[in-house]
N, C-alpha and C positions, 0 to 999 in steps of 0.2 A: 158524364161526355167530358175527356179531358180538355184543357184550355189551348191542348194544342190539337185537338182534332176539332174544338170550337171556330180555331183561325182556318185550318185546313180546308174546311166549310165555307169559310168565308173568301176563301182565297188565299187571304194572306200568310207574307213567309215574312220571321223577326229576321231583320240584322244579323249580321256575323258577328264574334263576341264587343262585347261593348265595353269590357273592364280593361285593363292592361294597357299594352301598348294602344290600343284602339281602341278606347275611349277617346273621345274629341273633348274633351271637357277640359284636358288637360293642357290647352292651348292659351287656357284662360288665367291663368295661374294654378299655384300647388293649388291640388284639390285631390282627394280619390269619388273613385266614380260612388261608394256609396258606404254609409258605419250601420254595422249590426248590432244594435244592445239590447240583448234580450230577446223576443219576439219582434221586434221592430226594424224594418230595413227602410236608411233613410236615405232616400238617392241624392247625388248631386241633379244641379238644374240638367235637363235634358231638354233640347230643342229639336227639330227635325233635322240638322243635319247637314250635311254637303253632300251635291252627288256631281259628279266631274269634276270638282275642283272647287263649285260655288255653291252658300248659301242657298237654300229652295224655302224659298215662299221669302224675299227681302221682305222690306220694306213695312210702311203701318197700313192699319188698315183705316180706312173711310177714307185713303190719301191714295195707296195705292195699292192697297187690296183688297179684294170682296167679302166677305163676311162667308160666304161661299171655300174662298181661299185660303182662311183660315184658320175654316173649321176641319181642312182636310191637312193644315199644317200641324193645330194642334193634332189630326188625329194619324200621321205619322211619328210624329214626337211622343205619341204613344204607342205607337210600336218599337221606337228606342228603347223608352221605359220599360215596356214588357223584357224585350232583350237584355237589359241591365239589370232586372228581375233576376230573371233564367238562370246570368254569367253568376249573379250573388248566389244563389241557392239554390242551384241545378235543376231544380222541376217548379213549372208555374201552378202546379197544382198542391204547393204549401203556402202557400197565398191560400189565409183563412180572414181575410175585409183589408178593405182600403180606408186607415186610417186617416188619410186626407191627403186632398191634392190645393196646390196656390200658383195659381197659373197667371202670368205675368204675359199683358197683349201690348205689344207695344200698335202705338194709334195715336191718329188726331184725336187733335187736345176736344174736338164738338164730335169723337165716336163715344156712343153711348152706351154698343151694347159687346163687350170683352164675353160674357157669358152663353153669347151664341158664339164664338168663336172656343169657349172650352169643351163645350158639350161634345166636340169633335174627340176628345179624350176622352171624357165621360161614357159617352156612347161608345166606342172605342173597347172601357175596358167591364161597362156592361154586356157587349157582346161577346170579353174573350170568356169573363169572372164568370157572368153568372148576374144577377140582378142583387140575390143578397150579399152578396162577395163585394164586386164591380160596381158597386154604387156607393160612394163614403161620401164626407161634406169635403168642398171645397171654396175655394176665393177664387175669383179673379179679379182681375184687377187692369186698372188699363195706363201704362205707363209711357214715358218718349221714347223711350229709345231701348234697344237692345243690344250686346255685344253683334257685330257685323252683321250688323240692321235685321239680326231673324225678328220674326214679327211676332213669335212664339214661344215662351221656355215656362218650365211648371218646376216642380219642388214633388216629389210625391213619398211619403209613407206608406209602407204594405204591415201587415200583422202576418209573421209566418212561425206556422206549426210545426 
């Protein structure tokens, strides 16, 4: 089953173009949405993005947001990553492995479960690519703040065939 078919079966649609003028990361300084080196595709930082001109899921885990809300933010971030990968290589079925994800969770200093938030991203990638491709190494780090009060940001690297 293709990645597009898996996403459709889940009732999920990818956002429109994430690259070029549509890549929201350029609001935060000079950068490109991705860089390709051989078979590796490195994405710039991705978040849940904006909706109606407002940051999706603003705040800190353990203070403003529940684990469930953080999980939803990570899942939406995953959809944005998939759109970025698609825009970079044209077809998500060309992904042959998840090399790594580095996940940042804005949280209260007493919050000790950023891994549960990051599972929103991991679970989405597993559903999209299957367990052989979609589950890879990851780190989940609690931080004091992220740009514009996002609660979740990730860097993803995939191997492309």
